[in-house]
C-alpha positions in Angstrom: 33.9 6.9 17.0 35.1 8.9 14.0 33.8 6.2 11.6 30.4 6.3 13.3 30.2 10.1 13.1 31.3 9.9 9.4 28.7 7.3 8.6 25.8 9.3 10.1 27.0 12.5 8.5 27.1 10.8 5.1 23.7 9.2 5.7 22.2 12.6 6.6 23.6 14.3 3.5 22.4 11.4 1.3 19.0 11.6 2.8 18.6 15.3 2.4 19.7 15.0 -1.2 16.8 12.7 -2.0 13.5 14.6 -2.7 11.3 11.5 -2.2 11.8 11.1 1.6 8.9 12.0 3.9 8.4 11.5 7.6 4.6 11.6 8.0 2.2 11.3 11.0 -1.5 11.2 11.3 -4.2 10.0 13.7 -4.0 6.2 14.4 -0.9 5.9 12.1 -2.7 5.0 8.9 -1.3 3.1 5.9 -0.3 6.4 4.4 1.9 7.4 7.3 3.3 3.8 7.6 4.2 3.7 3.9 5.9 7.1 3.9 8.0 6.3 6.9 8.9 2.7 6.0 10.0 3.8 2.5 12.0 6.7 3.8 13.8 4.4 6.2 14.6 2.0 3.3 15.8 4.8 1.0 17.9 6.1 3.8 19.7 2.8 4.1 20.2 2.7 0.3 21.6 6.3 0.3 23.9 5.4 3.2 25.3 2.4 1.3 25.9 4.5 -1.7 27.6 7.2 0.3 29.9 4.8 1.9 30.7 2.2 -0.7 29.9 3.6 -4.2 32.8 5.4 -5.9 31.9 8.6 -7.9 34.5 7.5 -10.5 33.3 4.8 -12.9 35.1 1.6 -12.5 35.1 -1.5 -14.7 32.5 -4.1 -13.8 33.8 -7.5 -12.7 32.7 -10.9 -11.8 33.4 -10.2 -8.2 31.3 -7.1 -8.1 28.4 -8.9 -9.8 28.7 -11.8 -7.3 28.7 -9.4 -4.4 25.7 -7.5 -5.7 23.8 -10.8 -6.3 24.5 -11.9 -2.7 23.5 -8.5 -1.5 20.2 -8.5 -3.4 19.1 -11.9 -2.2 20.5 -11.9 1.4 19.9 -8.3 2.3 17.6 -6.2 0.1 15.1 -9.0 -0.7 14.6 -9.6 3.0 14.5 -5.9 3.9 11.9 -5.3 1.2 9.7 -8.2 2.4 10.1 -7.0 6.0 8.9 -3.5 5.0 5.8 -5.0 3.3 5.0 -7.3 6.2 5.4 -4.4 8.7 3.0 -2.3 6.5 0.6 -5.2 6.4 0.5 -5.9 10.1 1.2 -2.7 11.9 -0.2 -0.2 9.4 -2.9 -2.4 8.0 -4.5 -4.7 10.6 -3.1 -2.5 13.4 -4.4 0.7 11.9 -7.9 -0.7 11.4 -8.0 -1.9 15.0 -6.7 1.3 16.4 -9.3 3.3 14.4 -12.0 1.1 15.8 -10.9 1.5 19.4 -9.2 -1.8 19.7 -5.5 -2.0 20.9 -3.6 -4.9 19.2 -2.0 -7.2 21.8 1.1 -7.9 19.8 2.7 -8.3 16.4 4.8 -11.1 14.9 6.9 -9.7 12.0 9.5 -11.5 9.9 10.6 -11.2 6.2 8.7 -14.4 5.6 5.3 -13.5 7.2 3.7 -12.1 10.2 0.6 -11.9 12.3 -1.4 -9.4 14.5 -2.8 -10.7 17.7 -6.0 -9.0 19.0 -9.2 -9.8 20.8 -12.6 -8.2 20.2 -15.9 -8.7 22.1 -18.7 -10.8 20.6 -20.7 -7.6 20.1 -18.1 -6.4 17.6 -19.9 -5.7 14.3 -19.4 -8.3 11.6 -18.7 -5.6 8.9 -15.9 -4.2 11.1 -14.4 -7.6 11.5 -14.4 -8.1 7.7 -12.8 -4.7 7.2 -10.1 -5.6 9.7 -9.4 -8.9 7.9 -8.7 -7.2 4.6 -6.9 -4.2 6.1 -3.4 -5.7 5.7 -3.9 -6.2 2.0 -5.4 -2.8 1.4 -2.4 -1.2 3.2 0.1 -2.9 0.9 -1.7 -1.6 -2.1 -1.3 1.9 -0.8 2.5 1.3 -0.3 2.8 0.0 -3.9 1.1 3.1 -5.2 3.5 5.3 -3.2 6.5 3.5 -4.5 5.2 3.7 -8.1 4.6 7.5 -7.8 8.1 8.0 -6.5 9.7 6.0 -9.3 7.7 8.0 -11.9 9.1 11.2 -10.4 12.6 10.0 -10.7 12.1 8.1 -14.0 14.1 5.1 -12.7 13.9 2.1 -10.4 16.6 1.3 -7.9 16.7 -2.5 -7.9 17.2 -2.6 -4.2 13.7 -1.2 -3.7 12.2 -3.7 -6.2 11.3 -6.5 -3.7 9.3 -4.0 -1.6 7.2 -3.1 -4.6 6.7 -6.6 -6.0 5.7 -7.9 -2.6 3.2 -5.1 -1.8 1.8 -4.7 -5.3 1.1 -8.4 -5.7 0.2 -9.3 -2.1 -3.5 -9.9 -3.0 -2.5 -12.1 -5.9 0.1 -14.2 -4.0 -1.9 -14.5 -0.8 -4.9 -15.7 -2.7 -2.9 -18.1 -4.9 -1.3 -19.8 -1.9 -4.6 -20.1 0.1 -5.6 -23.7 0.2 -9.2 -24.4 -0.9 -9.7 -26.6 2.2 -9.0 -23.7 4.5 -11.9 -21.8 3.1 -14.2 -24.5 4.3 -13.3 -24.0 8.0 -16.4 -23.0 9.9 -14.9 -19.9 11.5 -12.3 -17.1 11.2 -8.7 -18.3 11.1 -5.2 -16.8 10.7 -5.4 -16.8 6.8 -6.8 -13.4 5.7 -8.1 -14.7 2.4 -9.7 -17.8 3.8 -11.3 -15.7 6.6 -12.5 -13.1 4.0 -14.2 -15.8 1.9 -15.8 -17.3 5.0 -17.1 -13.9 6.2 -18.5 -12.9 2.8 -20.3 -16.3 2.5 -21.8 -15.9 6.0 -22.9 -12.3 5.2 -24.2 -12.9 1.7 -25.3 -16.6 1.6 -26.3 -16.5 -2.1 -22.8 -15.8 -3.4 -20.8 -18.9 -2.3 -17.4 -17.4 -2.9 -14.5 -19.8 -3.2 -10.7 -19.5 -3.3 -10.7 -20.7 -6.9 -13.1 -17.9 -7.9 -10.9 -15.3 -6.3 -7.7 -16.8 -7.8 -9.1 -16.3 -11.3 -10.0 -12.7 -10.4 -6.5 -11.8 -8.9 -4.7 -12.8 -12.1 -5.8 -9.3 -13.3 -3.2 -8.0 -10.8 -0.5 -9.2 -13.1 -1.6 -6.6 -15.7 0.9 -4.2 -14.1 3.8 -3.0 -16.2 5.6 -1.8 -13.1 5.7 -5.2 -11.6 7.7 -6.6 -14.5 9.9 -3.4 -14.6 10.6 -4.0 -10.9 11.6 -7.7 -11.4 13.9 -6.6 -14.3 15.4 -3.8 -12.2 16.2 -6.3 -9.4 18.5 -8.3 -11.7 19.6 -5.2 -13.7 21.2 -3.9 -10.4 23.0 -7.2 -9.9 24.6 -7.0 -13.3 25.3 -3.3 -13.6 25.0 -1.7 -10.1 22.8 1.0 -11.7 19.1 2.0 -11.6 16.9 0.9 -14.4 15.3 3.8 -16.5 11.9 2.3 -17.4 9.8 3.3 -20.5 6.4 4.8 -20.4 3.8 5.5 -23.1 4.4 9.0 -24.5 1.3 11.0 -25.2 3.1 14.3 -25.6 6.7 15.3 -24.7 5.6 16.5 -21.3 2.9 13.8 -20.7 3.6 10.1 -20.2 1.3 7.3 -19.2 1.2 3.9 -17.5 -2.0 1.8 -17.0 -2.7 -0.8 -14.4 -5.5 -3.2 -13.5 -5.8 -4.8 -10.1 -8.3 -6.5 -7.8 -8.9 -5.1 -4.3 -10.9 -6.7 -1.5 -13.7 -4.7 0.1 -16.0 -5.6 3.1 -19.0 -6.1 0.7 -17.2 -7.8 -2.3 -14.0 -7.7 -4.4 -13.6 -4.6 -6.6 -11.7 -4.2 -9.9 -9.6 -1.1 -10.2 -8.6 0.5 -13.5 -5.7 2.7 -12.6 -4.1 5.4 -14.7 -0.7 7.0 -13.9 0.1 10.1 -15.9 3.4 11.9 -15.6 2.8 15.6 -16.3 6.0 17.8 -16.4 7.6 15.4 -14.0 4.8 15.1 -11.5 2.5 12.0 -11.3 -1.3 12.4 -11.7 -3.2 9.4 -10.4 -6.8 8.7 -11.7 -8.7 5.5 -11.1 -12.1 4.0 -11.6 -13.4 0.9 -9.8 -16.4 -1.4 -9.7 -17.7 -4.6 -8.3 -20.9 -6.5 -7.8 -21.9 -4.1 -4.9 -20.0 -0.9 -5.6 -18.5 1.6 -8.0 -16.4 4.7 -7.6 -13.5 6.8 -8.9 -10.9 9.2 -7.7 -7.8 11.2 -8.4 -4.7 12.7 -6.7 -2.3 15.3 -7.9 0.2 17.3 -5.9 1.0 20.2 -8.2 -2.3 21.8 -9.2 -0.7 25.2 -8.2 3.0 25.9 -7.8 4.2 29.1 -6.0 7.6 30.3 -4.9 7.4 28.5 -1.5 5.9 25.2 -2.6 2.9 23.4 -4.2 -0.8 22.9 -3.6 -2.6 19.7 -4.7 -5.6 17.6 -4.0 -7.0 14.1 -3.4 -10.6 13.2 -4.3 -12.6 10.0 -4.1 -16.3 9.2 -4.5 -18.2 6.0 -4.3 -21.6 4.2 -4.3 -21.5 1.0 -2.3 -23.8 -1.4 -0.5 -24.1 -0.8 3.2 -21.9 -3.2 5.1 -22.2 -2.1 8.8 -25.4 -3.7 10.3 -26.6 -5.1 13.5 -24.8 -8.4 12.7 -21.9 -9.2 15.1 -19.1 -11.6 15.1 -21.2 -13.9 17.2 -23.2 -14.5 13.9 -20.0 -15.6 12.3 -19.4 -18.0 15.1 -22.8 -19.6 14.9 -22.3 -23.1 13.4 -24.3 -24.6 10.5 -26.9 -22.3 8.9 -26.1 -19.2 11.0 -25.8 -16.1 9.0 -24.7 -12.5 9.3 -27.1 -11.4 6.6 -29.4 -8.4 7.3 -31.9 -6.8 4.9 -30.2 -3.4 5.2 -27.2 -4.9 3.3 -29.2 -4.2 0.2 -29.2 -0.5 0.8 -26.7 1.6 -1.2 -24.9 4.7 0.1 -23.0 7.5 -1.6 -19.8 8.9 -0.1 -16.9 11.1 -0.9 -13.5 12.2 0.4 -11.7 15.4 -0.5 -8.3 16.7 0.8 -6.1 19.6 0.0 -2.4 18.7 0.1 0.5 21.2 0.1 4.2 21.6 0.7 6.1 24.7 1.9 9.8 25.1 1.6 11.8 25.2 4.9 15.5 25.8 5.5 18.1 23.0 5.0 16.5 21.5 1.8 13.4 20.4 3.7 9.7 21.0 3.1 6.7 21.0 5.4 4.0 18.7 4.1 0.4 18.9 5.1 -3.0 17.4 4.1 -6.3 18.6 5.4 -9.8 17.4 4.3 -12.7 15.3 5.2 -14.4 12.0 4.4 -18.0 10.8 4.7 -19.1 7.4 6.0 -18.2 4.4 3.9 -15.3 2.2 2.9 -12.2 3.8 1.4 -8.9 2.0 1.7 -6.6 3.6 4.2 -9.3 5.8 5.8 -11.6 5.4 8.8 -14.9 3.6 8.2 -17.0 6.5 9.5 -17.0 10.2 9.0 -13.5 11.5 9.4 -11.5 14.8 9.4 -8.4 13.9 7.4 -5.3 15.6 8.8 -1.7 14.6 8.1 1.6 16.5 8.6 5.2 15.6 7.8 8.6 16.8 6.8 9.7 16.1 3.2 13.5 15.9 2.5 
C-alpha cells in the first residue's frame, strides 16, 4: 500500500513538473483533444519511470544498462508509441469524423500493430462525407505529429521513449500508402484499407483522374523531407546508449529565432495536397506557418500561442484560409456501390469555395503549477483537418500542467 501511494505521489509530482502536459476536451473529442490527452498520458508514464528508477546522481554507463534500455525501447516504448498513434487514428480520427457527422461508431479494434473502426451508414450518406471519413485517421495522426514537434521545440530535446509515437504518426500517410497493394485499389468497392478506399472513391468521384497507388506512393516520398523524423529515429537509439534525451539542432536565423522546414503530403476529400510547413522557435515558443496546394485547392495558415504575454498567462491565435473545390454534393455512397460505369461525379464539383477559420487561444495561471487553457473561435464551411466539415463554433478547454 505504501509503495502504491509513493508511486502515484511521485507520478503526480513528475507530471506537474512538466509544462507540456495538457488535458483537453472539446465537442465530439476531436483529433486535437485526442492528441493532447494521449501525449499527456504517455509523458506521465515516462515521468513516473524517471521518478522511480532514475538516480539524480550520475552513474557510469554499463553494458547491462544499455541492454536493459534496448529491451525497454523495443518491448515497451515502441509498442506504447504505436498504440498511441493507432488510438489517435481510430478513436480520434475515424471516430471523430463519424461523431461529428451524427454517426455512432459500433466498436474499435486497437492494437500496437493496427486497428479498425466498425460503423454503418445509410445508403443516403453523402459520398463526400464518406471520403472525409476514410481519410480522417491519417489526418488525425498528422495533427498528433505536429503537437509532438511543437513540444519538442519548446524543450529543445527529444526523449527517445516518445520517438516511436512521432515516427508512426508523422509518417503514417507514407507507410500506409507504401504498404497498400496495387491490386487492392482495383476492388470495386470500399474496403478496410484506407488508402485503397480513398483511391477508389476519388476515381469514382472524378473519373478523369484515374489515381493509382503507384502515383500516390511517388507523392508520399515527399513526407520523408522532415528533419524531425530522422532526429526522432536517432533519439530512439541515443536513449538506448546513453539514457539521455537528444538535443537536436535547428537552423539559426538569429540568437532568439530558430527554424525547421518540413514538406508533407496530406489526403483531402477532393485530392491530395502538398504542405510546405515552417516551424519557427521565437524566444522559446514555436510559431507554425504553412502553405498548401493541390490540383483542386490551395490555402495557408499559422498558429502562435504567445502573441501577448501578461502576468497571468498568454494570448495566442490560430488562423487558416483556403480555396477548394466543393466536395459535398447530392452523390451518395450508393453511387460508390454501383458496379461498372457508375459514378459519384456531379457538375457542382467544379465549383470553388473560399473558407477560413480563426481562433483565439489563451492560458491563465492557476494554483499548484497549473494553467487553464482555452480556445474560442469559428470556422466556415469547408474541409480543414481536425475540424467539422460545416460551419463550426470552435471551443476547447483544458488544464495545462
